[in-house]
N, C-alpha and C positions, 0 to 999 in steps of 0.2 A: 504494500500499499504506500503510496507517495502523493504529496500534496505540494503546492507551490509551483513557481514557473519552471524549476527543473524537472518536475514530473512530466511535463509536456516536452520541454526542449531536448531532454535526455532520455525520452521514453525509449527509443529504439536502441539506444546504446546500453542502457541498464538491461534490457531484455536480452541482448546479445551477449554482453560479459558477465552478467550473473545468472544468465540461463534460468530466469524465473519470469512468471507472468507478473506484470505490474498492473495494480489497480489505481487508477489516478481519481483523485478526490479534488472538488473545487476548493481553492485556496481560500476565499472569503468566507464561504459556508462553514469551512472547518474552523477558521479562526473564531466566528460568532459562536459556534457549538461549544467550543473549548473555552471561550471566555465565560458564556453563560454558566457552565458547570463551575469553574473556579470561583465566580461570584456567589452563586448560591449555595454551594455544597462544602467547600474547603475552608475550615477556620483558619485565621492568621495567614490570609493569603493576600488579601487587598489592603493596601496602607496608603498613607498620604505621607509626604516628606517635607522637612523644613530643617534648617541648620540646628534649631533648638531641640526639635523632636524628630530624629531622622526616620524612623519607622513607626509611625502611628497606625496601628491595625483598625480597620474598620470591620464591624461585625457582618458576617454572612447575612444576606436577606432575601426574601422571595420577591418583592415588589421591585424589581430591577428596571423595569421598562416604563418609558424609552430612555435610552442612554447613548451617549456618542463614544465610538472607539476610533481612537486615532493611532493607526498602525504605521509604525516608523521602520522602514527597511532602507532599501536604496532610494526610494522615494517616499512619500506619504499619502496614504489613503485615509480619509475620514468617512466613516460609516455610521448612519444612523441605524440603531436597532429598535425595532418597534415592538417584537415579540419572538417567540421561538421561532428561529429560521426565517424571520421577516427583517429583511435588512435592505438598505438603499444607499450606494456610495453617493454622498452629497457634496464631496469636495476633495481636495488634496493640494498638495504642492510637489513640484520636482526638486525642490531644494531639501533633501533628506540626508540619510547616512552616506549614501553614495557621493553626494557633494563634498560633505566633509572629507571623506576618504580620497576622493579625487584630488581636491585642492591641496590638502595636506601632503599628499604622496609628491606634489610638485614643489611645495614650499619647504618640506622639511625632509629629513633622511629617514623617516619612519615607512616601514614596510607592511605592518599590520595595523588593523583597526585598534587592538588592544593597546599597542605601543604607542598609537596617537592619542588614545584616552590617557594613558599614562603621562605622556608629555603635557597634555592639557592640565592634568592634576598639579603639576610642578610650575606651571606657567603663572604669569602675572599680565593680565589682559590690559592693564592701565598703561602698559609700555606702548601699547599698539593702539588701543582704542582711544577716541576723544571721548571725554567724560564731561557731564554738565560742569562739574567743578573746574574743569579746563576752561570753560567759556565764561562762566559767571564768577569763578573764585569761591563759590560756595553753593549751597543749595538753591534751588529755585522753588521755593516753598508756595508761592502762589498758585502753581499749576501742580503740585505735588511731587516734584522730582528732586531726589536726593542728589548731592555732588557726586556720588559714585555711579548713578544712571549713565548707561552708555548713550551719548548723543549721535556717534558716528563710529561704527565698526571700521577698524582699520583707518581711522580718521587721522591718526598722528602720523602715519607712514610717510605720506607725501610731504607733510610739513616738515618732519624731520630731515628728510632726503633732501628737500629744496634747500633748507638751511644750511646742510653739511656742503652742498655743492656751492652755495654763495660763499661760504666761509673758505672753501677750497680756491674758488676764483680770487678771492679777495687776498688770500695768503700765498696763493701760487704755488702751495706745497702738497696738496692732495689731489688725488686723481679720483673719480667717480667710484665710490665703492670702498675706498679706503677708510680705515678707522682713524679718528683723531686721536692723538697723544697729547699727554701734558695737561696742564691745569686750565684749559680754556673755558669757555661758558658752556660748553657741552658735556663736560666730564661729569657734571652733576646731572645729566639727562641719561639715563642707562640705556645702552643699546639693547634692542629687543632681540630675542633669540627665537629658535624654532617651538620652544615650549610657550612662549608668550603668543605667538601666532596660532598655535594650536588651540589655546584657551579662548583667544579671540574668536575664532571661527566656530568653535564650539558653542560659544555664546550667541553668535550671530544666527547660527542654524537653528539652535533651540529656541531662541526668543521668537523667531519667525514662525516655527510651528506652533509654539504656545498662542500666539497672537491670533493666528488663522483658526486654531481650534476653538477659542474662545468666541470669535466672530460667528463661526458655524453653530455653536451651542446657542448663541443668542438668536440667529435666525431661525432656527428649528425649535426653539423652546425646549432644550435639553439641560437638564440639571447636572447631571453626572457625566464626568468626562474620564474615560479610562485610556491610558497610554500604555502600548505594547509594542513590540517588534525588536528585531536584533540591534538597533540604534541604542537603546537604553542600557542594557546589560548590566544594571543594579549600579551605574555609575553615579555617583553622589552629585556632581556638578550638573550633569544633564538633568536629572530629577530636580533639582534645587531650582534650576532656570525654568524649566517648564512649569513648576509648582508657582514660582514668583510670578511668571507671566499670566497664569490663569487668575491668581490672586489680585494682582495689580489691575488687570482690565476689568475684572468682575467687581471691583472695590471690595474684595472679601467676600462675596456672595457665593462663589464656586471655588471648587477644589480640584486638584488634578489627583486622579487615583492611579496608583501602579500595582503591579503584581509580582510576588516573589518569583514566580515561574513564567514570566511573560514571555520567554522564549520558546515556551512549550504549548502555546495556545493551539497552532494548527495541527501538531502531532496528536495532542489528546483529542481535539475535535475530530480528527479523521478516525481514530479509535472508537470514540463514542458513536460515530455515525453509523457503524456496522454492529452496535449493540442494540438490544430492545430499547424502545424509545424512553423508557423512565429508568434505565440502567443506573445503578449507584446513586439515585436520588431520593431515597427514602431516608434521609439524615443518617446514612450509614457511616458517614465520617464525622458526626458529632461526637464529642466525648460525653460519655455517660457519667 
C-alpha cells in the first residue's frame, strides 16, 4: 500500500524492483482520515506551542468539524474538512518546504533539510532581516509592532552590501566581497553567516504560511487550524513562528495546533482506510 505523489510517479518501478502488487491510495483522503483519527482517539497527541509553554496538550474531542488542515510539504495545501471524508482544498501556496530547501541549498553549504533546520537553530535573523527597531529605533506601539518584529526579510543585506562597496570605493582598498578589517564603523555590525540566512528564510516562509492560513480560516469561518507535513518535524522555531502568526493576526482568538506524529498522517490514514469503518474508535486508546 502506498500514498503520496511517489505512489503514482514510481508505481511501475516499485512493482518491478520489489516484485509486489502496489495498492495506491489518494494522498489527501489518507491525510484527512489519519488526522481525524489522531484528533479524536489519541490522548496527548494534539498540542499548542509557545516559548513559555512548549507543548501544551489539547484533549481529544469528538466535535472536531469543521476545521482547517495546513499540510506543509514541498508546497502547501490548505484543506477545509467538513466531516468524515468530506474535504475541499480551499487554497495553498507554492512557498513551502521545497522553497526553503532549494534556496538554502544555494545560499549555504547544507545538504539535508535537517542540517538546514540545525543551522537555523543557531542563527540570528536580526543580522539579515530589517526589524521595526531598525527603522524607528523602538517599538511602533500605535499599530502593535514590537521593535523585534520583522519589517523586511533579508532587508539588511542590500543595505550592508551597498555600504561596504561604498566604503571600499572611498578607501580604495576593498574589492566586492572582501571583508573589512580593523576598527572601522562596520566592525560593530556583525557580518551575517549561513546560520543567520537559514533562520531568516525559515521565518519568512513560516510567517507567510501562517498569515495565509489565518486568512483562509477567516474566509471559511474555521476556528481550529491544524498544521502537519514534513516541513515541521517538531522544530521549535517553525512551530513558534506559525503559532505567533496565528495568534498575532487573530488577535489571540485562534491557535495553531500541532501533532506529535504529524509525519505519519498519510500512512495511518492509508492503513485505516482498509479497516472496518469504525475500527479503533470505541475509546480503545483511552486510559482506564
